[in-house]
N, C-alpha and C positions, 0 to 999 in steps of 0.2 A: 614202511618208506625209509632209509634211514637220514638223520640231520643232513649228510653229506650229500646224498643224491637230490634231498631237497634242495639246496642251497645251490648246486652245479643246475636244476634247474629254472631257480630262479634266475641265476647269472645270464644260462642260455638264454629266458626271456627278454632279459633286459637288454640283452646284445642284438639283440633281434628288432625289439622296438627304436634301437638307437641305430641300426643300420637302415632304419624305415624313414626313421625323424631325419640324416643325414640325406639320403638318396631326395628326399623333398625338401630339403633346406628349411627343417624345420627345428624349432628347439627344443629340446626333450625337457622336462624338466624331472627332476629324481628325487622321489620321498626320501625322508631323513633316514627311517627303517631300511630302503634302497639303499643310500650310498653307506652307511654303518655295515652292511651284506658285502656289498662292494670291496669294500676297504678291507674287511677280513678275508676275505674272498684271495683277492689279488695280497697280500700281506703272506698268507700261508700258500699261495701258491707259486710266486714269487720270492721266497724265504730263501737264503744260501745257507747253509751251516755255516758259522764259523770258522771252521777247520777245513773249510773248502771253498772258501773264498779265492785264494790264490790261486785255483786252478779259472777260474774266471777271467784272470785279471787280463790286463788288453798283452802286455808282455807274453803270458803261458799262451794265451790264446794265440798270437802270432807264431809262435814255438811252436805248438801242434800246428797247425797248416802247413808249415814249414815241414814236419813230419810224416804228414799225411801228403804231399807231393813227390816227397825223395820216395816214399813206399810205391807210388804212385808210378813215378818215373824209376823203378828197380836203380836208384842207388842206395843200395846195402850189401851188407854182407852178411849171410848165412854161418852158421859155424853149428857143428853136431855137437861138442861139446863148450862148458863154459873153459876146460882146460884147454880148447884149440884159441878160443876167445881170447883168454888171459896169454898166450901164447904169440898171436897176432900183436897183441898189446904190446909187448915187450916184456912182461910182469913175473914176474916177480925181478926189478932189477939187483 
């Protein structure tokens, strides 16, 4: 079994323990090695490459949602060729 698979299994097991403790209003003590494993797992799982961070900004995500809404509402115009698009835009001027 790969290290990655073992780590996932340990994280899932901890998540189940945490969920049960939460349901019973119990405090869950976390062993230092488990805390380190969780920290590493989360860091690797949630990491965003610096050159992609712009995509996850609030402004960009709002624009993505707006675009998706426009597509859903069919508020767009399709063009057969790039030339047709440029003509519609009035390019070149």
